[in-house]
Every structure is written in structure tokens, then in C-alpha cells.
PLY file of the C-alpha trace (Angstrom):
ply
format ascii 1.0
element vertex 97
property float x
property float y
property float z
element edge 96
property int vertex1
property int vertex2
end_header
-39.32 -25.57 -41.41
-38.89 -23.53 -38.23
-40.77 -20.30 -37.61
-38.98 -18.01 -35.18
-40.87 -15.24 -33.39
-39.02 -12.73 -31.21
-41.07 -10.07 -29.38
-39.02 -7.11 -28.16
-39.91 -4.13 -25.98
-37.60 -1.16 -26.39
-36.92 1.92 -24.36
-38.35 5.01 -26.00
-34.82 6.17 -26.80
-33.88 2.74 -28.20
-36.54 2.44 -30.92
-34.82 4.62 -33.52
-31.49 2.87 -33.04
-33.14 -0.55 -33.29
-34.88 0.42 -36.54
-31.59 1.72 -37.93
-29.81 -1.54 -37.00
-32.62 -3.66 -38.45
-32.67 -1.72 -41.72
-28.89 -1.91 -42.02
-28.78 -5.70 -41.55
-32.15 -7.00 -42.80
-30.85 -8.03 -46.23
-27.90 -9.92 -44.74
-30.22 -11.73 -42.31
-32.78 -12.44 -45.04
-30.06 -13.92 -47.26
-28.35 -15.90 -44.51
-28.20 -19.58 -45.56
-31.43 -21.27 -44.51
-33.52 -18.12 -43.98
-36.51 -18.06 -46.32
-38.51 -15.17 -44.84
-37.92 -12.17 -42.57
-40.53 -9.70 -41.43
-40.64 -6.92 -38.83
-44.00 -6.30 -37.17
-44.99 -3.35 -34.97
-47.40 -3.94 -32.12
-50.78 -2.28 -32.73
-51.18 -1.28 -29.07
-47.71 -0.92 -27.58
-45.72 1.96 -29.04
-42.21 0.57 -28.44
-42.88 -3.12 -29.09
-41.70 -4.88 -32.25
-41.66 -8.53 -33.31
-39.49 -10.29 -35.84
-40.94 -13.23 -37.72
-38.50 -15.40 -39.61
-38.71 -18.74 -41.40
-35.80 -21.17 -41.46
-35.20 -24.37 -43.42
-34.79 -26.24 -40.14
-33.40 -26.08 -36.60
-29.80 -26.34 -37.79
-30.20 -23.31 -40.07
-31.54 -21.22 -37.19
-28.78 -22.47 -34.89
-26.10 -21.65 -37.49
-27.46 -18.10 -37.66
-27.55 -17.80 -33.86
-23.87 -18.87 -33.74
-22.84 -16.52 -36.57
-20.79 -13.36 -36.49
-23.76 -11.51 -38.04
-26.05 -12.51 -35.16
-23.42 -11.59 -32.56
-22.97 -8.18 -34.17
-26.69 -7.40 -34.45
-27.98 -8.97 -31.23
-25.04 -7.67 -29.19
-26.15 -4.11 -29.81
-29.93 -4.61 -30.01
-30.20 -6.33 -26.62
-28.85 -3.22 -24.88
-31.91 -1.26 -26.09
-34.60 -3.39 -24.39
-36.87 -2.10 -21.66
-37.82 -5.66 -20.60
-36.92 -9.26 -21.29
-37.68 -10.50 -24.82
-39.95 -13.40 -25.63
-38.71 -15.83 -28.28
-40.43 -18.87 -29.72
-39.43 -21.48 -32.27
-42.43 -23.13 -33.89
-43.15 -25.81 -36.46
-46.16 -25.92 -38.75
-48.68 -28.30 -37.28
-51.89 -27.95 -39.27
-51.85 -26.03 -42.53
-55.37 -25.15 -43.70
0 1
1 2
2 3
3 4
4 5
5 6
6 7
7 8
8 9
9 10
10 11
11 12
12 13
13 14
14 15
15 16
16 17
17 18
18 19
19 20
20 21
21 22
22 23
23 24
24 25
25 26
26 27
27 28
28 29
29 30
30 31
31 32
32 33
33 34
34 35
35 36
36 37
37 38
38 39
39 40
40 41
41 42
42 43
43 44
44 45
45 46
46 47
47 48
48 49
49 50
50 51
51 52
52 53
53 54
54 55
55 56
56 57
57 58
58 59
59 60
60 61
61 62
62 63
63 64
64 65
65 66
66 67
67 68
68 69
69 70
70 71
71 72
72 73
73 74
74 75
75 76
76 77
77 78
78 79
79 80
80 81
81 82
82 83
83 84
84 85
85 86
86 87
87 88
88 89
89 90
90 91
91 92
92 93
93 94
94 95
95 96
């Protein structure tokens, strides 16, 4: 399993459009082959900062999504709303307690 974390800082004007885009496409992303979990988190201290947390069956599932028309459509618009560079991490479970 791959856990993907993407931290995004938006312009003040971009937040509402991002939330609209996320809400419009969240079900399609969540049901993309290989995606087993999708969550949107809001930073507790930074007003315009959001993080997506998604779980994927494996690296190939995540890569298939990143090469998909859905990703191109969503990310193509969302990335124009950032106020700074995003941080993205792909992680594997290491110790499960």
C-alpha cells in the first residue's frame, strides 16, 4: 500500500474554487481503480492550507491515476490556485502498532 500526502497552500481567492473542484471530483478520485481512501484535511493554523491524504493499492495504482485524464483535468486547474509550491510525499507503512 502507498499513502500519498499532498500539502497545498492556496491564494485567498483560490480556496473556494479548490473546494468546489475537490467536491465535484472527490467521488471519481475515491473510486479510481486502486484508491482505497481519500481524505481532505484543513491545516489547524494556516487558513489557506489543505492536505489530501490518499491510500493506493500500490505504486502502479498511484501512477495510473497520475497519468489519467481525471488527474490531468483536476490537477491542471488546481495547480493554478497555489500561493506556493506544494509538498507531496509517497509513503509505505513501516511499523503498524
